[in-house]
C-alpha positions in Angstrom: 4.0 -10.2 5.0 5.2 -6.9 3.7 2.7 -4.1 3.3 2.8 -0.3 3.3 0.2 2.2 4.4 0.7 5.9 5.1 -1.9 8.1 6.8 -1.5 11.7 7.9 -4.3 13.7 6.4 -7.2 12.6 8.5 -7.8 15.3 11.0 -9.9 17.3 13.4 -10.1 20.9 14.6 -7.1 20.6 16.9 -4.8 19.4 14.1 -6.4 21.5 11.4 -3.9 24.4 11.4 -1.1 22.1 10.2 -3.2 20.2 7.6 -5.1 23.2 6.5 -1.8 24.7 5.5 -0.7 21.5 3.7 -4.0 21.3 1.8 -3.4 24.7 0.2 0.3 24.1 -0.7 -0.5 22.3 -3.9 -3.3 24.2 -5.7 -1.4 26.0 -8.5 1.7 24.8 -10.3 4.7 27.0 -11.1 3.3 27.6 -14.6 0.0 28.9 -13.2 -2.0 25.9 -14.4 -4.3 24.0 -12.1 -2.6 21.1 -10.3 -3.5 17.8 -12.1 -4.6 19.5 -15.3 -1.0 20.5 -15.9 -0.2 16.8 -16.2 -2.0 16.7 -19.5 0.2 19.3 -21.2 -2.8 20.6 -23.2 -3.9 17.1 -24.3 -7.2 15.4 -23.5 -5.4 12.5 -21.8 -1.9 11.1 -21.1 -0.8 7.5 -20.5 1.9 6.4 -18.2 3.3 2.9 -17.9 3.8 1.3 -14.5 5.2 -1.8 -12.9 3.1 -3.8 -10.5 5.6 -5.2 -7.9 4.7 -6.7 -4.5 1.3 -5.1 -4.8 2.6 -1.6 -5.5 2.1 0.6 -8.6 5.7 1.7 -9.3 6.2 4.8 -11.4 9.7 5.6 -12.7 10.4 9.4 -12.4 13.3 11.7 -12.7 13.4 13.8 -9.6 14.5 17.4 -10.2 14.4 16.4 -13.8 17.5 14.4 -13.4 17.7 11.8 -10.7 16.0 8.5 -11.6 13.8 7.3 -8.7 10.9 4.9 -8.0 7.7 6.3 -6.6 4.6 4.4 -5.4 1.4 5.8 -6.9 -0.6 5.9 -3.7 -4.3 6.9 -3.7 -4.3 6.4 0.1 -2.0 9.4 0.6 -2.7 13.0 0.0 0.7 14.5 -0.9 3.9 13.6 -2.7 6.6 12.5 -0.3 10.4 11.8 -0.6 11.7 9.4 2.0 15.4 10.1 1.9 16.4 13.7 2.7 19.9 13.1 1.4 18.6 12.8 -2.1 17.1 16.2 -1.9 20.2 17.6 -0.3 22.3 16.3 -3.2 20.9 19.2 -5.3 21.1 21.8 -2.6 17.3 22.2 -2.8 16.1 24.7 -0.1 13.3 24.0 2.3 10.4 26.4 2.8 8.7 25.1 5.9 9.0 22.5 8.6 5.7 20.7 9.5 4.5 18.2 12.0 3.0 14.9 10.7 1.3 12.0 12.4 2.4 8.4 11.9 0.0 5.8 10.5 -0.5 4.3 13.9 -1.3 7.7 15.4 1.1 7.0 18.3 3.8 9.6 17.5 4.4 12.8 15.8 7.3 13.5 13.6 8.6 16.3 11.3 9.1 16.8 7.6 10.3 19.6 5.4 8.7 21.2 2.4 10.5 21.9 -0.9 8.7 23.9 -3.5 8.2 23.5 -7.2 10.5 20.5 -7.8 10.4 19.3 -11.4 9.1 15.7 -11.6 9.6 14.1 -15.0 7.3 11.1 -15.7 8.3 8.1 -17.9 6.2 9.4 -20.8 8.3 12.6 -20.9 5.7 14.9 -19.1 7.3 17.2 -16.6 5.4 19.0 -13.8 6.4 21.0 -10.8 5.3 19.9 -7.4 5.9 20.9 -3.8 7.4 17.9 -2.0 7.2 16.8 1.6 10.6 15.4 2.6 10.9 13.3 5.7 13.6 14.4 8.1 14.2 10.8 8.9 13.3 7.7 6.9 11.5 5.5 9.3 10.0 3.4 6.5 12.9 1.3 5.2 10.7 0.0 2.5 13.5 -1.6 0.6 14.0 -4.1 3.4 10.3 -4.9 3.7 9.4 -5.1 0.0 12.8 -6.1 -1.6 12.3 -3.1 -3.9 14.1 0.2 -4.3 11.3 2.7 -3.4 12.2 6.4 -2.9 8.8 8.0 -2.3 5.1 8.1 -2.9 2.9 10.2 -5.3 -0.4 11.0 -3.5 -3.8 12.2 -4.7 -2.9 15.9 -4.8 -0.5 15.1 -7.7 -3.3 14.1 -10.0 -6.3 15.9 -8.4 -9.1 17.2 -10.6 -8.6 14.4 -13.2 -10.2 11.1 -14.1 -7.6 8.5 -13.4 -7.9 5.2 -15.2 -6.0 2.3 -13.7 -5.6 -0.6 -16.2 -3.9 -3.4 -14.2 -4.3 -5.7 -17.2 -2.0 -3.6 -19.4 0.1 -2.0 -16.6 -0.7 1.5 -17.4 -2.5 4.5 -15.8 -4.2 7.1 -17.9 -5.0 10.6 -16.8 -8.0 12.2 -18.5 -9.3 15.8 -18.6 -12.8 15.7 -17.0 -14.2 18.3 -19.5 -13.1 16.2 -22.5 -13.7 12.7 -21.3 -16.2 10.5 -23.1 -17.9 8.4 -20.5 -19.0 5.9 -23.2 -15.5 4.5 -22.8 -16.7 3.1 -19.4 -20.1 1.8 -20.5 -19.1 -1.8 -19.5 -18.0 -0.6 -16.0 -20.1 -0.6 -12.9 -20.7 2.9 -11.5 -20.1 3.1 -7.7 -20.8 6.1 -5.4 -17.5 7.6 -4.2 -16.5 10.3 -1.8 -13.3 12.3 -2.1 -11.9 13.7 1.1 -8.5 15.4 1.1 -7.9 14.1 -2.4 -8.4 10.5 -1.2 -11.2 8.2 -2.4 -13.7 6.5 0.0 -16.4 3.9 -0.8 -18.9 1.8 1.3 -18.8 -2.0 1.2 -20.7 -4.7 3.0 -18.5 -6.9 5.2 -19.7 -10.3 6.3 -18.1 -11.7 9.4 -20.6 -14.5 9.5 -24.0 -15.2 8.1 -25.5 -13.5 11.1 -22.9 -10.7 11.5 -22.5 -8.1 8.8 -21.9 -4.4 8.6 -21.7 -1.7 5.9 -18.5 0.1 6.4 -16.5 3.0 4.9 -13.2 2.1 3.2 -10.3 4.1 1.8 -9.3 2.8 -1.7 -5.6 2.6 -1.2 -3.2 1.6 -3.9 -0.4 2.2 -1.4 -1.4 -0.8 0.6 -0.7 -4.2 -0.9 -3.0 -6.1 1.5 -6.5 -7.1 0.4 -8.3 -5.3 3.2 -7.8 -3.9 6.7 -10.3 -3.1 9.4 -10.0 -1.2 12.6 -10.8 -3.8 15.2 -12.8 -1.4 17.4 -15.2 -0.3 14.8 -18.2 -2.2 16.3 -18.3 -3.8 19.8 -20.9 -6.3 18.5 -18.5 -7.9 16.0 -17.4 -11.4 16.7 -14.2 -12.2 14.8 -13.1 -15.7 13.9 -11.2 -17.7 16.5 -8.4 -18.5 14.0 -6.3 -15.3 14.0 -2.6 -14.9 13.9 -0.5 -11.9 15.0 0.9 -10.0 12.0 3.0 -7.1 10.9 0.4 -5.1 8.9 2.9 -2.9 7.2 5.0 0.2 7.6 4.0 3.7 8.2 5.9 6.9 9.0 5.8 6.0 12.7 7.2 2.5 12.2 5.7 -1.0 12.0 1.9 -1.4 12.2 1.0 -4.3 14.4 -2.3 -6.2 14.5 -3.6 -9.6 13.5 -4.7 -11.5 10.4 -7.6 -13.8 9.7 -10.1 -14.8 7.0 -13.6 -13.3 7.1 -16.7 -14.7 5.5 -16.8 -12.2 2.6 -17.0 -8.6 1.4 -19.3 -7.1 -1.2 -18.1 -4.0 -3.1 -21.0 -2.7 -5.2 -22.3 -5.9 -7.0 -19.0 -7.7 -6.7 -18.5 -10.4 -4.0 -15.3 -11.8 -2.6 -15.4 -15.0 -0.7 -13.1 -15.7 2.3 -10.7 -12.8 1.8 -7.7 -12.3 4.0 -8.4 -9.5 6.3 -6.0 -7.6 8.5 -7.1 -5.9 11.8 -5.4 -2.9 13.3 -6.4 -1.7 16.8 -7.2 1.9 16.6 -7.7 3.3 20.1 -10.2 6.1 19.5 -10.1 7.0 23.2 -6.3 7.6 23.3 -6.6 10.3 20.6 -10.2 11.5 20.8 -9.4 14.7 19.0 -8.6 12.9 15.8 -11.4 12.4 13.4 -10.9 9.2 11.3 -12.7 9.2 8.0 -12.8 5.4 7.5 -13.5 2.1 9.1 -10.8 0.4 7.1 -8.8 0.1 3.8 -9.3 -1.8 0.6 -5.9 -2.4 -0.9 -4.2 -3.6 -4.0 -4.9 -7.3 -3.5 -8.6 -6.5 -4.2 -8.2 -3.5 -6.5 -5.9 -5.2 -9.0 -8.8 -7.6 -9.8 -10.5 -4.7 -11.5 -9.8 -2.2 -14.2 -11.0 0.9 -12.5 -11.4 4.6 -13.0 -11.6 7.3 -10.3 -13.3 10.5 -11.3 -11.8 12.8 -8.6 -13.7 15.9 -9.8 -17.2 14.4 -10.0 -16.6 11.8 -7.2 -17.4 8.6 -9.1 -15.8 5.2 -9.2 -16.0 2.8 -12.2 -15.2 -0.9 -11.8 -14.8 -3.7 -14.3 -13.5 -7.2 -13.3 -10.5 -8.4 -15.1 -8.9 -11.8 -15.5 -7.6 -11.7 -11.9 -11.0 -11.3 -10.4 -11.6 -14.9 -9.3 -8.0 -15.4 -8.1 -7.8 -16.9 -4.6 -6.5 -14.8 -1.7 -3.1 -16.3 -0.7 -0.8 -15.5 2.2 2.5 -16.8 3.6 1.8 -20.1 5.3 5.3 -20.7 6.7 5.1 -18.3 9.7 8.2 -16.3 8.5 8.6 -12.6 8.2 11.5 -12.1 5.8 13.4 -8.9 5.0 15.8 -8.1 2.1 19.2 -6.6 2.5 22.4 -6.0 0.4 23.1 -3.5 -2.4 21.0 -5.5 -4.8 18.3 -6.5 -2.2 18.9 -10.1 -3.1 20.0 -11.3 0.3 17.3 -12.3 2.8 17.1 -12.8 6.6 14.4 -13.9 9.0 13.0 -10.8 10.8 10.4 -12.8 12.8 9.1 -16.3 13.3 5.5 -16.9 14.4 5.5 -19.2 17.4 4.4 -22.8 16.8 4.4 -22.2 13.0 5.9 -24.6 10.6 9.1 -22.5 10.3 9.3 -22.3 14.1 8.9 -26.1 14.6 11.5 -26.7 12.0 14.0 -24.7 14.1 14.3 -21.5 12.0 15.2 -18.6 14.2 15.2 -14.8 14.0 18.3 -13.6 12.3 18.9 -16.6 10.1 19.9 -15.9 6.6 18.1 -17.8 3.9 20.6 -19.0 1.3 18.5 -21.5 -0.8 15.0 -22.6 -1.3 15.1 -26.2 -2.6 18.0 -26.2 -5.0 17.8 -22.5 -6.0 20.0 -19.8 -4.6 18.0 -16.9 -3.2 20.4 -14.5 -4.9 18.5 -15.2 -8.1 15.2 -14.5 -6.5 13.2 -11.5 -5.3 11.5 -11.2 -2.0 8.1 -11.3 -3.8 9.0 -14.6 -5.4 10.1 -16.1 -2.0 6.8 -14.9 -0.5 4.8 -16.4 -3.3 6.6 -19.7 -2.9 5.7 -19.7 0.8 2.1 -18.9 -0.1 1.4 -22.1 -2.0 -1.1 -24.8 -1.0 -1.3 -26.3 2.4 0.9 -29.4 2.6 3.5 -28.0 0.2 7.0 -29.3 1.3 9.5 -26.5 1.7 13.3 -27.1 1.9 15.6 -24.3 2.9 19.3 -23.9 3.4 20.0 -21.3 6.0 23.0 -19.7 7.6 23.2 -19.0 11.4 26.3 -17.2 12.4 29.0 -19.1 10.3 27.2 -22.4 10.2 25.0 -23.6 7.3 22.1 -26.0 7.9 19.2 -27.5 6.0 15.6 -27.3 7.3 12.4 -28.7 6.0 8.7 -28.1 6.8 5.2 -28.2 5.3 3.0 -25.2 4.8 -0.2 -25.0 6.7 -3.4 -23.0 6.5 -3.5 -21.1 9.8 -7.2 -20.3 9.3 -8.6 -23.7 8.7 -9.4 -26.1 11.6 -7.9 -29.2 9.8 -4.4 -27.9 9.2 -1.5 -30.3 8.8 0.5 -30.7 11.9 
């Protein structure tokens, strides 16, 4: 289960001096154009291809107009962030300010540096200048978690003031000038009320924990989170969650791994669109530990729901447009082995077991933390991606899995059957 979420812009008065400064770093580009509008280069719209990998929208960019890097397009983040300071230092790029940031779990504060007016060239040839937040230390290690080479994120400030059209069906994102956009293009879309806070989009959705237990909650629309949805487990003391929950690694934030648990809930309704039995992640958010921090949301709606739509976000007029695509009715799958697997190696095509869920099929088969996975069935994992391995372990309950693993210098074969952790009649 490899997911990513980054939060550092939700604030209160005590933290406001830092974030107030950050909010005004990115208003005007070097050319004097308004940030976001400068992406259009005088056109009504521009189109940029993306790759959807492991639930992330990956944009290929040339950093400082030269270095090819992969950035996640992340509506759940406010700013553009470079993870590896060494990449910035290669060019001798100076830093203007050092700022304090808060990790996604709100448990620790860290520091980042700001470089100004860095040229970012997008894959369609458009180049814009942006101020970049550079982490002093890369705590994320997303390559291990996702099996992808990811160098940073592009947050909402990058494309503020625009209408952003995410077409998952055609793997492209289109930026539109709000003054020249013809809304008739979206006549088959459902219009949904939207709130933009710190260049991040929020919507309300109805969550059904059971037929008698439901709540309307506020969600961040987060393309930087590959999970279906996440809720903060202390949102409502009256909530009674299912008994069938499993501990899980919810993802990776600036401060490290986000811990919580995973289950299926009865359903969620976003506007007129219903999702039955979605996988839901729960993160404990201790509001009493950090009472000075104002949180703008009750949870997150991530890519595993969002990619089921073609959607457009009107950042200027605060509107959301949704149209189901061919993925809309796809079932919500999850890893049914009990394994947490990380990638390593120069090509990220070697895999080891980071964690084994107690009493899971993998645990009962004897797989241990630190084992290297060499083969699945007859196929060498060197020809596979981490996403393909996870998909293989997310198949139907009862699917027989055969693996060849290496522990220290010894190779061994193991075999187990996948189970549905959230159904009472699982295979033993």
